[in-house]
C-alpha positions as CSV (number, residue, x, y, z in Angstrom):
1,G,1.0,-26.7,3.4
2,H,1.3,-23.4,5.2
3,R,3.0,-23.3,8.5
4,Y,0.6,-20.7,9.9
5,P,-2.9,-21.5,8.5
6,I,-4.8,-19.4,11.2
7,Y,-2.6,-16.4,10.6
8,Q,-3.0,-16.8,6.8
9,L,-6.8,-17.1,7.1
10,F,-6.9,-14.1,9.4
11,S,-4.6,-11.8,7.4
12,L,-5.7,-12.7,3.9
13,H,-9.5,-13.2,4.4
14,L,-10.8,-11.9,7.8
15,L,-9.0,-8.6,7.9
16,P,-10.0,-7.5,4.4
17,M,-13.6,-8.5,5.2
18,L,-13.6,-6.5,8.5
19,R,-12.1,-3.5,6.6
20,E,-14.8,-3.7,4.0
21,E,-17.6,-4.0,6.6
22,A,-16.1,-1.0,8.5
23,D,-16.1,1.0,5.2
24,N,-19.7,0.1,4.6
25,I,-20.7,1.2,8.1
26,H,-18.8,4.5,7.7
27,A,-20.4,5.1,4.3
28,D,-23.9,4.3,5.8
29,R,-23.3,6.9,8.5
30,E,-22.2,9.5,6.0
31,T,-25.3,8.9,3.9
32,K,-27.5,9.4,6.9
33,L,-25.7,12.6,7.9
34,L,-25.7,14.0,4.4
35,E,-29.4,13.4,3.5
36,P,-32.6,14.9,4.8
37,A,-34.5,12.4,7.0
38,S,-37.3,12.1,4.5
39,T,-35.2,10.5,1.7
40,H,-33.8,7.1,1.6
41,G,-30.7,7.2,-0.5
42,D,-28.7,4.3,-1.9
43,V,-25.5,3.9,0.1
44,L,-23.8,2.1,-2.8
45,S,-24.4,5.1,-5.2
46,L,-22.9,7.5,-2.7
47,R,-19.9,5.2,-2.2
48,S,-19.3,4.7,-5.9
49,S,-19.6,8.4,-6.7
50,R,-17.3,9.3,-3.8
51,S,-14.7,6.7,-4.5
52,S,-14.7,7.4,-8.3
53,S,-13.7,11.0,-7.6
54,T,-10.8,10.0,-5.3
55,S,-9.8,6.7,-6.8
56,K,-7.8,8.2,-9.7
57,V,-5.4,10.0,-7.3
58,M,-2.2,8.1,-7.2
59,H,-0.6,7.6,-3.8
60,H,2.5,6.0,-2.5
61,A,3.7,4.7,0.8
62,L,7.1,3.8,2.2
63,F,7.8,1.5,5.2
64,I,11.1,0.7,6.9
65,S,11.3,-2.3,9.2
66,H,14.0,-3.8,11.2
67,H,14.0,-6.8,8.9
68,L,11.8,-8.5,6.3
69,I,12.5,-12.3,6.2
70,S,9.2,-14.1,6.8
71,P,8.1,-16.1,3.8
72,T,4.5,-15.5,4.9
73,K,4.9,-11.7,5.0
74,R,6.6,-11.8,1.6
75,R,3.9,-13.9,0.1
76,N,1.2,-11.7,1.6
77,L,2.9,-8.6,0.1
78,Q,3.0,-10.3,-3.3
79,Q,-0.7,-11.3,-3.1
80,W,-1.9,-8.0,-1.8
81,S,0.0,-6.0,-4.5
82,K,-1.6,-8.2,-7.1
83,S,-5.2,-8.1,-5.8
84,L,-5.0,-4.3,-5.2
85,S,-3.2,-3.5,-8.4
86,I,-0.2,-2.0,-6.6
87,S,3.3,-1.6,-8.0
88,G,6.4,-1.5,-5.9
89,F,8.9,-3.6,-4.1
90,A,10.1,-5.2,-0.9
91,K,13.7,-5.2,0.1
92,V,14.2,-8.4,2.1
93,S,16.7,-9.1,4.9
94,Y,18.0,-6.2,7.1
95,P,16.7,-3.5,6.9
96,G,13.3,-4.3,5.4
97,V,12.0,-1.7,3.0
98,I,8.5,-1.7,1.4
99,Y,7.6,0.8,-1.3
100,A,4.1,0.8,-2.9
101,E,2.3,2.9,-5.4
102,G,-1.3,2.8,-6.6
103,I,-4.7,4.5,-6.3
104,Q,-5.4,6.0,-2.9
105,E,-8.0,3.5,-1.7
106,N,-5.8,0.5,-2.6
107,I,-2.7,2.0,-1.0
108,E,-4.6,2.7,2.2
109,E,-5.8,-0.9,2.3
110,F,-2.3,-2.2,1.6
111,V,-0.9,0.0,4.4
112,D,-3.6,-1.3,6.8
113,N,-2.8,-4.9,5.9
114,I,0.9,-4.4,6.5
115,K,0.3,-2.7,9.8
116,A,-2.0,-5.6,10.9
117,M,0.9,-8.0,10.7
118,Q,3.3,-8.5,13.6
119,W,6.6,-6.6,13.2
120,L,9.7,-6.2,15.4
121,A,10.0,-2.6,14.4
122,L,8.0,-1.1,11.6
123,K,7.8,2.6,10.6
124,L,5.5,4.1,8.0
125,R,7.7,6.9,6.6
126,F,4.8,8.3,4.6
127,I,1.6,7.7,2.7
128,E,0.8,10.6,0.4
129,P,-0.3,11.7,-3.1
130,V,2.3,11.2,-5.8
131,L,3.8,14.5,-6.9
132,E,2.6,15.7,-10.3
133,G,5.2,15.3,-13.1
134,V,7.1,12.5,-11.4
135,D,6.9,9.4,-13.6
136,G,6.8,6.6,-11.1
137,Y,5.1,3.4,-12.0
138,S,2.5,5.2,-14.1
139,S,3.2,3.3,-17.3
140,A,1.4,0.0,-17.4
141,S,4.5,-1.8,-18.6
142,R,6.1,-1.1,-15.3
143,R,3.2,-2.3,-13.1
144,Q,4.7,-5.0,-11.0
145,W,5.9,-6.2,-7.5
146,T,9.5,-7.0,-7.1
147,E,11.8,-8.2,-4.3
148,F,15.3,-6.9,-3.8
149,Q,18.1,-8.3,-1.7
150,K,20.4,-5.3,-1.6
151,V,20.1,-1.6,-0.6
152,G,21.9,-0.8,-3.9
153,D,19.0,-2.4,-5.8
154,V,16.5,-0.3,-3.9
155,M,18.5,2.9,-4.8
156,E,18.6,1.8,-8.5
157,E,14.9,1.2,-8.6
158,M,14.0,4.4,-6.8
159,R,16.2,6.3,-9.2
160,R,14.6,4.5,-12.2
161,I,11.1,5.7,-11.0
162,G,12.2,9.2,-10.0
163,R,11.9,8.6,-6.2
164,Q,15.6,8.6,-5.1
165,M,15.0,11.6,-2.8
166,Y,12.8,9.5,-0.5
167,V,15.4,6.9,0.1
168,V,18.2,9.5,0.6
169,E,16.1,11.2,3.2
170,M,15.9,8.0,5.2
171,G,19.7,7.9,5.3
172,I,20.2,4.9,3.1
173,G,22.1,5.5,-0.1
174,S,23.2,8.9,-1.4
175,A,21.9,11.3,-4.0
176,G,25.1,11.0,-6.0
177,T,25.3,12.0,-9.7
178,S,24.1,9.8,-12.4
């Protein structure tokens, strides 16, 4: 059994449904604005053509939190990363660090899901397109979600995927020479 079934129901099922509904309403409004009044276009075709043009753009996001201890939050991160095809990691304990990489639409949903949870102190450092020529998690063999216990592990992982500059900018770890 789960200790917080209402929270689980809300965060894993209701929030994603509300987000999807909001996206549908937004797409419907865009369709009405873009089309002459005489035609009745298919909202789904607009959405799929629009999302297919942006969906291939890889984005990444980095959160820092006071801590990340909650088994429920950790389980949610794991489940969302799997359902949204997101690679990355969570550093548990103090401070909490969450780094995620995937297609734009999925990263945005992942970020919204994280923000919807209750946090003592959570800061989204960035959500942006991945720079061209930086390897990251692009190879399928590295698509995964991992948990780390130590800042050193975060540094090692960020170095491995060519992202150490982001962690150094936050003031944890150092650029060093390797």
